[in-house]
PyMOL Python script that loads the backbone (N, CA, C, O; Angstrom):
from pymol import cmd

cmd.read_pdbstr("""\
ATOM      1  N   MET A   1      -9.690   7.079  -0.619  1.00  0.00           N
ATOM      2  CA  MET A   1      -8.414   6.477  -0.882  1.00  0.00           C
ATOM      3  C   MET A   1      -7.895   7.028  -2.191  1.00  0.00           C
ATOM      4  O   MET A   1      -8.630   7.133  -3.173  1.00  0.00           O
ATOM      5  N   THR A   2      -6.640   7.374  -2.195  1.00  0.00           N
ATOM      6  CA  THR A   2      -5.959   7.784  -3.421  1.00  0.00           C
ATOM      7  C   THR A   2      -4.608   7.081  -3.476  1.00  0.00           C
ATOM      8  O   THR A   2      -4.014   6.749  -2.450  1.00  0.00           O
ATOM      9  N   PHE A   3      -4.144   6.867  -4.696  1.00  0.00           N
ATOM     10  CA  PHE A   3      -2.785   6.373  -4.848  1.00  0.00           C
ATOM     11  C   PHE A   3      -2.187   6.988  -6.089  1.00  0.00           C
ATOM     12  O   PHE A   3      -2.887   7.376  -7.024  1.00  0.00           O
ATOM     13  N   GLN A   4      -0.867   7.065  -6.068  1.00  0.00           N
ATOM     14  CA  GLN A   4      -0.131   7.656  -7.173  1.00  0.00           C
ATOM     15  C   GLN A   4       1.043   6.760  -7.494  1.00  0.00           C
ATOM     16  O   GLN A   4       1.710   6.253  -6.592  1.00  0.00           O
ATOM     17  N   LEU A   5       1.298   6.560  -8.783  1.00  0.00           N
ATOM     18  CA  LEU A   5       2.447   5.774  -9.235  1.00  0.00           C
ATOM     19  C   LEU A   5       3.433   6.718  -9.913  1.00  0.00           C
ATOM     20  O   LEU A   5       3.060   7.483 -10.802  1.00  0.00           O
ATOM     21  N   ASP A   6       4.688   6.659  -9.488  1.00  0.00           N
ATOM     22  CA  ASP A   6       5.742   7.492 -10.069  1.00  0.00           C
ATOM     23  C   ASP A   6       6.907   6.610 -10.473  1.00  0.00           C
ATOM     24  O   ASP A   6       7.330   5.738  -9.714  1.00  0.00           O
ATOM     25  N   GLU A   7       7.427   6.841 -11.678  1.00  0.00           N
ATOM     26  CA  GLU A   7       8.607   6.116 -12.139  1.00  0.00           C
ATOM     27  C   GLU A   7       9.837   6.735 -11.495  1.00  0.00           C
ATOM     28  O   GLU A   7      10.054   7.944 -11.573  1.00  0.00           O
ATOM     29  N   ILE A   8      10.645   5.884 -10.853  1.00  0.00           N
ATOM     30  CA  ILE A   8      11.889   6.361 -10.247  1.00  0.00           C
ATOM     31  C   ILE A   8      12.974   5.309 -10.410  1.00  0.00           C
ATOM     32  O   ILE A   8      12.755   4.132 -10.124  1.00  0.00           O
ATOM     33  N   ASP A   9      14.131   5.731 -10.864  1.00  0.00           N
ATOM     34  CA  ASP A   9      15.308   4.859 -10.952  1.00  0.00           C
ATOM     35  C   ASP A   9      14.998   3.501 -11.585  1.00  0.00           C
ATOM     36  O   ASP A   9      15.453   2.473 -11.082  1.00  0.00           O
ATOM     37  N   GLY A  10      14.242   3.479 -12.667  1.00  0.00           N
ATOM     38  CA  GLY A  10      13.933   2.234 -13.353  1.00  0.00           C
ATOM     39  C   GLY A  10      12.890   1.395 -12.653  1.00  0.00           C
ATOM     40  O   GLY A  10      12.654   0.255 -13.055  1.00  0.00           O
ATOM     41  N   GLY A  11      12.260   1.918 -11.624  1.00  0.00           N
ATOM     42  CA  GLY A  11      11.217   1.200 -10.896  1.00  0.00           C
ATOM     43  C   GLY A  11       9.996   2.080 -10.737  1.00  0.00           C
ATOM     44  O   GLY A  11       9.849   3.092 -11.423  1.00  0.00           O
ATOM     45  N   THR A  12       9.134   1.691  -9.839  1.00  0.00           N
ATOM     46  CA  THR A  12       7.908   2.446  -9.601  1.00  0.00           C
ATOM     47  C   THR A  12       7.712   2.634  -8.104  1.00  0.00           C
ATOM     48  O   THR A  12       7.827   1.692  -7.320  1.00  0.00           O
ATOM     49  N   ARG A  13       7.411   3.883  -7.722  1.00  0.00           N
ATOM     50  CA  ARG A  13       7.049   4.173  -6.333  1.00  0.00           C
ATOM     51  C   ARG A  13       5.543   4.375  -6.286  1.00  0.00           C
ATOM     52  O   ARG A  13       4.981   5.120  -7.089  1.00  0.00           O
ATOM     53  N   MET A  14       4.893   3.703  -5.338  1.00  0.00           N
ATOM     54  CA  MET A  14       3.463   3.875  -5.142  1.00  0.00           C
ATOM     55  C   MET A  14       3.246   4.644  -3.844  1.00  0.00           C
ATOM     56  O   MET A  14       3.736   4.249  -2.786  1.00  0.00           O
ATOM     57  N   THR A  15       2.508   5.743  -3.939  1.00  0.00           N
ATOM     58  CA  THR A  15       2.116   6.524  -2.770  1.00  0.00           C
ATOM     59  C   THR A  15       0.637   6.270  -2.545  1.00  0.00           C
ATOM     60  O   THR A  15      -0.178   6.436  -3.453  1.00  0.00           O
ATOM     61  N   PHE A  16       0.301   5.869  -1.338  1.00  0.00           N
ATOM     62  CA  PHE A  16      -1.043   5.423  -0.997  1.00  0.00           C
ATOM     63  C   PHE A  16      -1.535   6.237   0.198  1.00  0.00           C
ATOM     64  O   PHE A  16      -0.853   6.319   1.219  1.00  0.00           O
ATOM     65  N   ILE A  17      -2.724   6.840   0.069  1.00  0.00           N
ATOM     66  CA  ILE A  17      -3.292   7.652   1.149  1.00  0.00           C
ATOM     67  C   ILE A  17      -4.740   7.241   1.360  1.00  0.00           C
ATOM     68  O   ILE A  17      -5.519   7.149   0.411  1.00  0.00           O
ATOM     69  N   GLN A  18      -5.087   6.996   2.616  1.00  0.00           N
ATOM     70  CA  GLN A  18      -6.470   6.660   2.951  1.00  0.00           C
ATOM     71  C   GLN A  18      -6.839   7.402   4.230  1.00  0.00           C
ATOM     72  O   GLN A  18      -6.021   7.506   5.144  1.00  0.00           O
ATOM     73  N   GLY A  19      -8.054   7.915   4.299  1.00  0.00           N
ATOM     74  CA  GLY A  19      -8.516   8.594   5.494  1.00  0.00           C
ATOM     75  C   GLY A  19      -9.474   9.703   5.110  1.00  0.00           C
ATOM     76  O   GLY A  19      -9.769   9.859   3.925  1.00  0.00           O
ATOM     77  N   PRO A  20      -9.963  10.462   6.037  1.00  0.00           N
ATOM     78  CA  PRO A  20      -9.706  10.371   7.466  1.00  0.00           C
ATOM     79  C   PRO A  20     -10.465   9.208   8.111  1.00  0.00           C
ATOM     80  O   PRO A  20     -11.428   8.684   7.552  1.00  0.00           O
ATOM     81  N   PHE A  21     -10.006   8.829   9.286  1.00  0.00           N
ATOM     82  CA  PHE A  21     -10.632   7.748  10.037  1.00  0.00           C
ATOM     83  C   PHE A  21     -11.297   8.312  11.281  1.00  0.00           C
ATOM     84  O   PHE A  21     -10.840   9.306  11.844  1.00  0.00           O
ATOM     85  N   ASP A  22     -12.377   7.672  11.704  1.00  0.00           N
ATOM     86  CA  ASP A  22     -13.119   8.169  12.864  1.00  0.00           C
ATOM     87  C   ASP A  22     -12.475   7.810  14.194  1.00  0.00           C
ATOM     88  O   ASP A  22     -12.729   8.468  15.202  1.00  0.00           O
ATOM     89  N   THR A  23     -11.639   6.766  14.208  1.00  0.00           N
ATOM     90  CA  THR A  23     -10.936   6.395  15.447  1.00  0.00           C
ATOM     91  C   THR A  23      -9.532   5.912  15.100  1.00  0.00           C
ATOM     92  O   THR A  23      -9.252   5.524  13.966  1.00  0.00           O
ATOM     93  N   ILE A  24      -8.670   5.944  16.088  1.00  0.00           N
ATOM     94  CA  ILE A  24      -7.307   5.423  15.931  1.00  0.00           C
ATOM     95  C   ILE A  24      -7.354   3.917  15.656  1.00  0.00           C
ATOM     96  O   ILE A  24      -6.612   3.412  14.813  1.00  0.00           O
ATOM     97  N   ASP A  25      -8.224   3.207  16.367  1.00  0.00           N
ATOM     98  CA  ASP A  25      -8.346   1.759  16.159  1.00  0.00           C
ATOM     99  C   ASP A  25      -8.764   1.437  14.731  1.00  0.00           C
ATOM    100  O   ASP A  25      -8.252   0.492  14.131  1.00  0.00           O
ATOM    101  N   ASN A  26      -9.691   2.219  14.184  1.00  0.00           N
ATOM    102  CA  ASN A  26     -10.135   2.010  12.812  1.00  0.00           C
ATOM    103  C   ASN A  26      -8.972   2.250  11.846  1.00  0.00           C
ATOM    104  O   ASN A  26      -8.756   1.468  10.920  1.00  0.00           O
ATOM    105  N   ARG A  27      -8.230   3.327  12.068  1.00  0.00           N
ATOM    106  CA  ARG A  27      -7.056   3.628  11.234  1.00  0.00           C
ATOM    107  C   ARG A  27      -6.044   2.493  11.296  1.00  0.00           C
ATOM    108  O   ARG A  27      -5.555   2.024  10.268  1.00  0.00           O
ATOM    109  N   ASP A  28      -5.735   2.056  12.519  1.00  0.00           N
ATOM    110  CA  ASP A  28      -4.729   1.013  12.690  1.00  0.00           C
ATOM    111  C   ASP A  28      -5.186  -0.309  12.067  1.00  0.00           C
ATOM    112  O   ASP A  28      -4.373  -1.033  11.492  1.00  0.00           O
ATOM    113  N   GLY A  29      -6.466  -0.625  12.176  1.00  0.00           N
ATOM    114  CA  GLY A  29      -6.989  -1.847  11.567  1.00  0.00           C
ATOM    115  C   GLY A  29      -6.849  -1.845  10.060  1.00  0.00           C
ATOM    116  O   GLY A  29      -6.498  -2.860   9.459  1.00  0.00           O
ATOM    117  N   HIS A  30      -7.125  -0.693   9.446  1.00  0.00           N
ATOM    118  CA  HIS A  30      -6.938  -0.591   8.000  1.00  0.00           C
ATOM    119  C   HIS A  30      -5.464  -0.747   7.636  1.00  0.00           C
ATOM    120  O   HIS A  30      -5.126  -1.374   6.632  1.00  0.00           O
ATOM    121  N   GLY A  31      -4.591  -0.173   8.461  1.00  0.00           N
ATOM    122  CA  GLY A  31      -3.151  -0.268   8.201  1.00  0.00           C
ATOM    123  C   GLY A  31      -2.672  -1.704   8.181  1.00  0.00           C
ATOM    124  O   GLY A  31      -1.880  -2.082   7.318  1.00  0.00           O
ATOM    125  N   VAL A  32      -3.141  -2.506   9.117  1.00  0.00           N
ATOM    126  CA  VAL A  32      -2.758  -3.919   9.166  1.00  0.00           C
ATOM    127  C   VAL A  32      -3.190  -4.626   7.881  1.00  0.00           C
ATOM    128  O   VAL A  32      -2.408  -5.353   7.269  1.00  0.00           O
ATOM    129  N   GLY A  33      -4.430  -4.406   7.483  1.00  0.00           N
ATOM    130  CA  GLY A  33      -4.940  -5.052   6.273  1.00  0.00           C
ATOM    131  C   GLY A  33      -4.182  -4.645   5.019  1.00  0.00           C
ATOM    132  O   GLY A  33      -3.857  -5.486   4.181  1.00  0.00           O
ATOM    133  N   TRP A  34      -3.901  -3.350   4.893  1.00  0.00           N
ATOM    134  CA  TRP A  34      -3.178  -2.894   3.704  1.00  0.00           C
ATOM    135  C   TRP A  34      -1.751  -3.416   3.688  1.00  0.00           C
ATOM    136  O   TRP A  34      -1.252  -3.800   2.630  1.00  0.00           O
ATOM    137  N   ARG A  35      -1.079  -3.439   4.840  1.00  0.00           N
ATOM    138  CA  ARG A  35       0.290  -3.965   4.865  1.00  0.00           C
ATOM    139  C   ARG A  35       0.318  -5.417   4.411  1.00  0.00           C
ATOM    140  O   ARG A  35       1.214  -5.813   3.665  1.00  0.00           O
ATOM    141  N   GLU A  36      -0.643  -6.212   4.847  1.00  0.00           N
ATOM    142  CA  GLU A  36      -0.712  -7.607   4.400  1.00  0.00           C
ATOM    143  C   GLU A  36      -0.914  -7.673   2.887  1.00  0.00           C
ATOM    144  O   GLU A  36      -0.290  -8.493   2.213  1.00  0.00           O
ATOM    145  N   SER A  37      -1.767  -6.828   2.361  1.00  0.00           N
ATOM    146  CA  SER A  37      -2.014  -6.817   0.909  1.00  0.00           C
ATOM    147  C   SER A  37      -0.765  -6.406   0.143  1.00  0.00           C
ATOM    148  O   SER A  37      -0.439  -7.002  -0.884  1.00  0.00           O
ATOM    149  N   PHE A  38      -0.066  -5.388   0.639  1.00  0.00           N
ATOM    150  CA  PHE A  38       1.147  -4.937  -0.048  1.00  0.00           C
ATOM    151  C   PHE A  38       2.256  -5.971   0.054  1.00  0.00           C
ATOM    152  O   PHE A  38       3.042  -6.126  -0.881  1.00  0.00           O
ATOM    153  N   ASP A  39       2.333  -6.676   1.167  1.00  0.00           N
ATOM    154  CA  ASP A  39       3.315  -7.758   1.288  1.00  0.00           C
ATOM    155  C   ASP A  39       3.040  -8.851   0.258  1.00  0.00           C
ATOM    156  O   ASP A  39       3.971  -9.376  -0.354  1.00  0.00           O
ATOM    157  N   ARG A  40       1.777  -9.191   0.066  1.00  0.00           N
ATOM    158  CA  ARG A  40       1.428 -10.213  -0.944  1.00  0.00           C
ATOM    159  C   ARG A  40       1.743  -9.716  -2.349  1.00  0.00           C
ATOM    160  O   ARG A  40       2.227 -10.478  -3.186  1.00  0.00           O
ATOM    161  N   LEU A  41       1.469  -8.434  -2.610  1.00  0.00           N
ATOM    162  CA  LEU A  41       1.788  -7.870  -3.922  1.00  0.00           C
ATOM    163  C   LEU A  41       3.297  -7.909  -4.155  1.00  0.00           C
ATOM    164  O   LEU A  41       3.742  -8.276  -5.242  1.00  0.00           O
ATOM    165  N   ALA A  42       4.085  -7.535  -3.150  1.00  0.00           N
ATOM    166  CA  ALA A  42       5.542  -7.545  -3.294  1.00  0.00           C
ATOM    167  C   ALA A  42       6.046  -8.962  -3.586  1.00  0.00           C
ATOM    168  O   ALA A  42       6.913  -9.152  -4.439  1.00  0.00           O
ATOM    169  N   GLU A  43       5.510  -9.937  -2.888  1.00  0.00           N
ATOM    170  CA  GLU A  43       5.915 -11.321  -3.130  1.00  0.00           C
ATOM    171  C   GLU A  43       5.558 -11.753  -4.540  1.00  0.00           C
ATOM    172  O   GLU A  43       6.351 -12.421  -5.205  1.00  0.00           O
ATOM    173  N   HIS A  44       4.401 -11.388  -4.992  1.00  0.00           N
ATOM    174  CA  HIS A  44       3.948 -11.710  -6.345  1.00  0.00           C
ATOM    175  C   HIS A  44       4.911 -11.096  -7.376  1.00  0.00           C
ATOM    176  O   HIS A  44       5.293 -11.753  -8.345  1.00  0.00           O
ATOM    177  N   LEU A  45       5.289  -9.850  -7.159  1.00  0.00           N
ATOM    178  CA  LEU A  45       6.191  -9.176  -8.097  1.00  0.00           C
ATOM    179  C   LEU A  45       7.601  -9.764  -8.041  1.00  0.00           C
ATOM    180  O   LEU A  45       8.270  -9.845  -9.071  1.00  0.00           O
ATOM    181  N   ARG A  46       8.061 -10.174  -6.867  1.00  0.00           N
ATOM    182  CA  ARG A  46       9.386 -10.808  -6.752  1.00  0.00           C
ATOM    183  C   ARG A  46       9.454 -12.097  -7.553  1.00  0.00           C
ATOM    184  O   ARG A  46      10.486 -12.411  -8.146  1.00  0.00           O
ATOM    185  N   ARG A  47       8.352 -12.847  -7.572  1.00  0.00           N
ATOM    186  CA  ARG A  47       8.326 -14.110  -8.318  1.00  0.00           C
ATOM    187  C   ARG A  47       8.260 -13.881  -9.823  1.00  0.00           C
ATOM    188  O   ARG A  47       8.439 -14.816 -10.603  1.00  0.00           O
ATOM    189  N   GLY A  48       8.004 -12.646 -10.232  1.00  0.00           N
ATOM    190  CA  GLY A  48       7.951 -12.334 -11.653  1.00  0.00           C
ATOM    191  C   GLY A  48       6.662 -12.773 -12.315  1.00  0.00           C
ATOM    192  O   GLY A  48       6.598 -12.914 -13.536  1.00  0.00           O
ATOM    193  N   ALA A  49       5.632 -12.988 -11.506  1.00  0.00           N
ATOM    194  CA  ALA A  49       4.347 -13.447 -12.047  1.00  0.00           C
ATOM    195  C   ALA A  49       3.580 -12.292 -12.656  1.00  0.00           C
ATOM    196  O   ALA A  49       2.474 -12.484 -13.163  1.00  0.00           O
TER     197      ALA A  49
END
""", "prot")
cmd.dss("prot")
cmd.show_as("cartoon", "prot")
cmd.util.cbc("prot")
cmd.orient("prot")
């Protein structure tokens, strides 16, 4: 897993890469988990916490 943070337009863009995966199901399962985590992070940041 790698990630990169770049400052853009007064904000931050995060680029996240994970893999390779041994199966499509394994890849998709990780995707679901990460999306949930990023949704929680976005909500946390929206609240200004």
